[in-house]
C-alpha positions in Angstrom: -83.2 32.2 10.7 -84.3 28.7 9.7 -86.1 28.2 6.4 -89.8 27.6 6.5 -92.0 26.3 3.6 -93.1 29.9 2.7 -89.5 30.8 2.1 -89.3 28.1 -0.6 -92.6 29.3 -2.2 -91.4 32.9 -2.1 -88.2 31.8 -3.8 -90.2 30.8 -6.9 -92.3 34.0 -6.7 -89.1 36.1 -6.8 -88.6 34.7 -10.3 -91.7 36.5 -11.7 -90.7 39.2 -14.2 -92.5 41.8 -16.2 -92.9 40.7 -19.8 -90.5 43.3 -21.1 -87.7 41.7 -19.1 -88.4 38.1 -20.4 -85.1 36.5 -21.6 -84.1 33.4 -23.5 -81.3 31.1 -22.2 -80.2 28.2 -24.4 -78.1 25.2 -23.4 -76.8 22.4 -25.5 -74.5 19.4 -25.1 -72.3 17.6 -27.5 -70.1 14.5 -27.6 -66.4 14.9 -27.9 -64.4 12.4 -29.9 -61.0 11.8 -31.5 -61.1 12.4 -35.2 -58.6 9.7 -36.0 -60.7 6.8 -34.6 -64.0 8.3 -33.4 -63.4 7.2 -29.8 -64.4 9.3 -26.8 -61.7 11.3 -25.0 -60.6 11.1 -21.4 -60.2 14.1 -19.0 -56.4 14.0 -18.7 -55.0 12.9 -22.1 -53.3 15.5 -24.3 -56.4 15.8 -26.5 -58.7 15.4 -23.5 -61.4 17.5 -21.8 -59.0 19.4 -19.5 -56.9 20.6 -22.4 -60.0 21.5 -24.4 -61.1 23.8 -21.6 -57.6 25.2 -21.2 -57.4 25.9 -24.9 -60.7 27.8 -24.8 -59.3 30.3 -22.3 -57.7 32.2 -25.1 -61.2 33.4 -26.1 -61.6 35.2 -22.8 -63.1 32.4 -20.7 -62.3 32.2 -16.9 -61.4 28.8 -15.4 -63.5 27.3 -12.7 -62.0 24.6 -10.5 -63.5 22.1 -8.1 -61.4 20.1 -5.6 -58.3 20.8 -7.7 -59.8 19.9 -11.1 -60.7 22.3 -13.9 -64.4 21.5 -14.5 -65.9 24.6 -16.1 -65.4 28.0 -17.8 -67.4 31.2 -17.4 -67.7 34.5 -19.2 -70.4 37.2 -19.5 -73.2 35.2 -17.9 -72.3 32.2 -20.1 -70.6 29.0 -18.9 -69.1 25.9 -20.4 -69.6 22.9 -18.2 -69.0 19.1 -18.3 -71.6 16.4 -18.2 -70.5 13.1 -16.6 -69.3 11.4 -19.8 -67.3 14.4 -20.9 -70.2 15.9 -23.0 -69.3 19.6 -23.4 -72.2 21.9 -22.6 -72.7 25.6 -23.4 -75.1 27.3 -20.9 -75.8 30.6 -22.7 -76.5 34.0 -21.3 -80.1 35.3 -20.9 -80.7 37.1 -24.2 -83.6 39.1 -25.7 -84.2 37.3 -29.0 -83.4 34.2 -31.0 -81.0 36.2 -33.3 -78.8 36.8 -30.3 -79.2 33.2 -29.1 -78.2 31.9 -32.5 -75.2 34.2 -32.7 -74.0 33.0 -29.3 -74.3 29.4 -30.4 -72.5 30.1 -33.6 -69.6 31.9 -31.8 -69.3 29.0 -29.3 -69.2 26.4 -32.1 -66.6 28.5 -34.0 -64.4 28.5 -30.9 -64.6 24.8 -30.1 -64.0 23.9 -33.8 -60.8 25.9 -33.8 -59.7 24.2 -30.6 -60.7 20.8 -32.0 -58.7 21.3 -35.1 -55.5 21.9 -33.0 -56.2 18.9 -30.8 -57.6 16.5 -33.5 -60.9 16.2 -31.8 -64.5 16.6 -33.1 -67.9 17.5 -31.6 -70.9 15.3 -32.5 -74.5 16.5 -32.3 -76.7 13.4 -31.7 -79.0 12.5 -28.7 -77.3 9.4 -27.5 -73.8 7.8 -27.7 -73.4 5.5 -30.7 -70.7 3.2 -29.5 -72.3 2.0 -26.3 -71.7 2.5 -22.6 -68.9 4.8 -21.6 -66.2 3.1 -19.5 -66.1 4.4 -15.9 -62.4 5.5 -16.3 -63.6 8.1 -18.8 -66.1 9.8 -16.4 -65.4 13.4 -15.4 -63.8 14.1 -12.0 -66.7 16.0 -10.5 -67.6 15.0 -6.9 -71.4 15.2 -7.4 -71.1 12.7 -10.3 -69.4 10.2 -8.0 -72.4 10.5 -5.6 -74.9 10.1 -8.4 -73.1 7.2 -9.9 -73.2 5.3 -6.7 -76.9 6.1 -6.1 -78.4 5.8 -9.6 -78.2 2.0 -9.9 -80.2 1.6 -6.7 -83.3 3.4 -8.1 -83.3 2.6 -11.9 -81.5 0.6 -14.6 -80.6 3.4 -16.9 -79.3 6.2 -14.7 -75.7 5.8 -15.6 -76.6 5.8 -19.3 -78.5 9.0 -18.9 -75.6 10.6 -17.2 -72.7 9.6 -19.5 -74.4 8.6 -22.8 -77.0 11.3 -23.7 -77.0 14.9 -25.1 -79.8 17.4 -25.1 -80.6 20.9 -26.3 -82.8 23.0 -23.9 -84.1 26.5 -23.4 -84.9 28.4 -20.3 -87.8 30.9 -20.3 -89.4 33.3 -17.9 -92.8 33.7 -16.3 -94.6 36.9 -15.2 -96.8 35.5 -12.4 -97.9 32.3 -10.7 -100.8 32.1 -13.2 -98.4 32.6 -16.1 -96.2 29.9 -14.8 -99.1 27.5 -14.4 -100.3 28.1 -18.0 -96.8 27.6 -19.4 -95.8 24.7 -17.3 -99.0 22.7 -17.9 -99.1 23.5 -21.6 -95.5 22.6 -22.2 -95.7 19.3 -20.3 -98.6 18.2 -22.6 -96.9 19.4 -25.8 -93.5 18.0 -24.9 -93.9 14.6 -26.7 -94.5 16.4 -29.9 -91.2 18.3 -29.4 -89.4 15.1 -28.6 -90.6 13.6 -31.9 -89.4 16.7 -33.9 -85.9 16.6 -32.4 -85.3 12.9 -32.2 -81.7 12.0 -33.1 -80.8 8.9 -31.2 -81.9 5.7 -33.0 -78.5 3.9 -32.7 -77.3 1.8 -29.7 -74.0 0.0 -29.5 -73.3 0.4 -33.2 -76.7 -1.1 -34.1 -80.1 0.1 -35.0 -82.2 0.2 -31.8 -85.9 0.0 -31.3 -86.1 3.7 -30.6 -86.3 6.9 -32.6 -85.2 8.8 -29.5 -83.2 6.4 -27.3 -82.3 9.4 -25.1 -86.0 10.0 -24.3 -86.6 6.3 -23.6 -83.6 6.0 -21.3 -85.4 8.4 -18.9 -88.2 5.9 -18.3 -85.8 3.8 -16.2 -83.7 6.4 -14.4 -85.4 7.4 -11.1 -89.2 7.6 -10.8 -88.9 9.8 -7.8 -87.4 12.7 -9.8 -88.3 12.0 -13.4 -91.4 11.7 -15.5 -94.5 13.9 -15.1 -95.8 14.7 -11.7 -99.5 14.1 -11.5 -100.3 17.6 -10.0 -99.2 19.2 -13.3 -102.6 18.4 -14.8 -104.5 20.1 -12.0 -106.0 23.5 -12.7 -104.9 24.8 -9.3 -101.2 24.2 -10.1 -99.1 26.7 -8.3 -95.6 27.3 -6.7 -96.6 25.4 -3.6 -97.3 22.3 -5.6 -93.8 22.2 -6.9 -92.4 22.9 -3.4 -94.4 20.0 -2.0 -93.1 17.8 -4.8 -89.5 18.9 -4.4 -89.5 18.4 -0.6 -90.2 14.7 -1.1 -87.7 14.1 -3.9 -84.7 12.3 -2.5 -81.6 14.4 -2.1 -78.2 13.7 -3.6 -75.8 15.9 -1.7 -75.2 19.0 0.4 -72.3 21.3 -0.3 -70.3 22.6 2.7 -66.9 24.4 2.6 -66.4 23.5 -1.0 -67.0 19.7 -0.4 -69.9 17.5 -1.4 -71.5 15.6 1.4 -73.3 12.4 0.3 -76.9 12.6 1.5 -78.3 10.4 -1.3 -81.8 9.1 -0.4 -82.6 11.6 2.4 -85.4 14.1 1.9 -85.2 17.8 2.0 -88.1 17.7 4.4 -85.9 16.0 6.9 -83.1 18.5 6.2 -85.5 21.4 7.1 -86.3 19.6 10.4 -82.6 19.2 11.2 -82.8 15.5 10.9 -80.2 14.7 8.2 -78.1 11.7 9.3 -74.9 13.3 7.7 -75.6 16.8 9.1 -77.5 16.4 12.4 -79.2 19.5 13.7 -78.1 21.5 10.7 -80.8 23.2 8.5 -80.6 24.2 4.8 -80.0 27.6 3.2 -81.7 28.8 0.0 -78.5 27.8 -1.8 -79.1 24.2 -0.7 -82.6 24.5 -2.0 -81.3 25.7 -5.4 -78.8 22.7 -5.5 -81.6 20.4 -4.7 -84.0 21.7 -7.4 -81.2 21.1 -9.9 -81.4 17.3 -9.1 -85.0 17.1 -10.3 -85.1 15.6 -13.8 -88.5 16.2 -15.2 -88.6 17.1 -18.9 -90.0 20.5 -17.9 -88.4 21.8 -14.7 -89.4 24.8 -12.6 -86.9 27.1 -11.0 -87.0 30.9 -11.0 -87.6 30.3 -14.7 -88.9 27.3 -16.6 -86.4 24.8 -18.2 -87.5 22.9 -21.3 -85.2 19.8 -21.3 -86.8 17.2 -23.5 -85.1 17.4 -26.9 -82.2 15.4 -28.4 -79.3 17.6 -29.4 -78.7 18.0 -33.1 -77.1 20.1 -35.8 -76.5 23.8 -35.6 -80.0 24.6 -37.0 -81.8 22.6 -34.3 -79.9 24.5 -31.6 -81.7 27.6 -32.8 -85.0 25.9 -33.7 -85.7 24.6 -30.2 -85.6 28.0 -28.4 -87.5 29.5 -31.4 -90.3 26.9 -31.1 -90.9 27.4 -27.4 -90.5 31.2 -27.5 -93.0 31.4 -30.3 -95.5 29.2 -28.4 -95.1 30.8 -25.0 -93.8 34.4 -25.2 -96.7 35.9 -27.3 -100.1 36.1 -25.6 -102.1 35.2 -28.8 -99.9 32.2 -29.4 -99.9 31.1 -25.8 -103.7 31.2 -25.8 -103.7 28.9 -28.9 -101.0 26.6 -27.5 -102.9 26.3 -24.2 -106.2 25.5 -26.1 -104.3 23.0 -28.2 -102.8 21.3 -25.1 -106.2 21.3 -23.3 -107.8 19.5 -26.2 -105.6 16.4 -25.3 -107.0 14.0 -22.7 -104.7 12.6 -20.1 -104.8 9.2 -21.9 -103.7 10.9 -25.2 -100.8 12.5 -23.4 -99.7 9.3 -21.7 -99.8 7.4 -24.9 -97.7 10.1 -26.7 -95.2 10.3 -23.8 -94.6 6.5 -23.7 -94.7 5.7 -27.4 -93.1 8.8 -29.2 -89.6 7.6 -28.3 -90.4 4.4 -30.3 -92.6 5.6 -33.1 -91.7 9.3 -33.4 -93.8 11.3 -35.8 -95.6 8.2 -37.1 -97.4 7.6 -33.9 -101.2 7.9 -34.2 -103.0 9.7 -31.4 -106.8 10.1 -31.7 -106.8 9.5 -35.5 -104.0 12.0 -36.1 -100.3 11.4 -36.4 -97.7 13.3 -34.2 -96.5 14.8 -37.5 -100.0 16.4 -37.9 -99.9 17.8 -34.4 -96.3 19.0 -35.0 -97.4 20.9 -38.1 -100.1 22.7 -36.1 -97.7 23.5 -33.2 -95.2 25.0 -35.7 -97.9 27.2 -37.2 -98.8 28.5 -33.7 -95.1 29.2 -32.9 -94.6 30.9 -36.2 -97.5 33.3 -35.5 -96.0 34.0 -32.0 -92.6 34.8 -33.4 -94.1 37.0 -36.1 -96.1 38.9 -33.5 -92.9 39.5 -31.4 -91.5 41.6 -34.3 -87.9 40.9 -33.3 -85.7 41.8 -36.3 -82.1 41.2 -37.1 -79.8 43.8 -38.9 -81.2 42.6 -42.2 -84.8 43.1 -41.2 -85.6 39.4 -40.8 -87.9 38.3 -37.9 -87.4 35.2 -35.9 -89.7 32.9 -37.9 -86.8 31.7 -40.1 -85.4 29.7 -37.3 -88.4 27.3 -37.7 -87.5 26.5 -41.3 -85.7 23.3 -40.2 -88.8 22.1 -38.3 -91.1 22.9 -41.2 -88.9 20.8 -43.5 -89.0 17.9 -41.0 -92.8 18.0 -41.0 -93.1 18.5 -44.8 -90.9 15.5 -45.6 -91.8 13.5 -42.5 -88.1 12.9 -41.7 -86.4 14.1 -38.6 -82.7 13.6 -37.8 -83.3 10.0 -36.5 -84.9 8.9 -39.7 -82.1 10.5 -41.7 -79.6 8.5 -39.6 -81.5 5.3 -40.2 -81.4 6.0 -44.0 -77.7 6.5 -43.8 -77.4 3.2 -42.0 -79.6 1.3 -44.5 -77.7 2.7 -47.5 -74.2 2.2 -46.3 -74.1 0.0 -43.2 -70.3 -0.6 -43.4 -69.5 3.1 -43.4 -72.6 4.3 -41.6 -71.0 5.3 -38.4 -68.3 7.3 -40.2 -71.0 9.0 -42.3 -73.1 9.8 -39.3 -70.1 11.4 -37.5 -69.3 13.3 -40.7 -72.9 14.5 -41.2 -73.7 15.5 -37.7 -70.4 16.9 -36.4 -70.3 20.7 -35.9 
């Protein structure tokens, strides 16, 4: 039976879970480099991406191939995948608490460090590549990336940089109902620029200081306005699943998968697909798997699926990989904290949000919005999150709750220095050796 619009709306509704089944899924990317010269690695070379994946199999990972290339690993609801520029990404399992999330991250980093030692490679936790644009010959051999690489320059000037030269940490969280989704989605969109400021770690471009605190965040301004940024309907009180469906139907497609192959449909709309009017697949209509594929090509900083993805933070050192999920869980998974976070977000006008969204990548925590700095707002946000984590009463084996994972963010606010400002201090104090020092300081 052909899909109709209500099927797409119901697909989101099926994501609703009772609160006791809420889970936390964390993802993070990192740059891979040769320790001898700090250069990025290719896919095929002896110390390259393919052999990194093969070497990790000893830890119980199962290989995933695509058109004859090893492109991922999977194990126990976790996966290790490749971004276009060879950034290695862990997509974690859905877990109950931040203690488990942090243990998962720690075990993953232990494994890649052991493999890295054997292959003389390192893994760097910063938000954007330091040495400049990655050569095309070092891109990963994934068919969808070839389609995107051809299409991206037709709709924006920074799409290829986004794909190959940036790294993020993100968290995926659940919703219990359409109303719960609405509250979490709207609140988190408004609060996102504050989170961007806290986690900024990409002030360097082509081995020079750039104009940005988060160059990664700024790159997104010039990628593809059809699928990035903040959809206007987010700020409407009636926001529901149908709004996201209407939005996604109009977002241009990239591809359709059939029989293990990627068919280039870049620029066509999913609406046309549902009408059987795709030029490359005449009279064929989509499945729900096609819908899932299409939703994964929407690049808003907060993204709706059968859960909510929070995608707007530069990657960073080990502590930040735990701090990001802790921050959002504290804000959104406890009802008292969610009420306060929502009230906080609703106190911002649309103009305040737009100023923060456009200027935080440049000014970071020093940006003044309505007579307060982003640093001040961040301090308040962390307090709300800490209350939420305390209320959750999730303890580790030593009796510690989850609030300790916010310590790094509290330090950032107390001293007014995030990773980006630390990197700039390193640059200022030792410009000749700054790159080596940054690699040393922020490698896992």
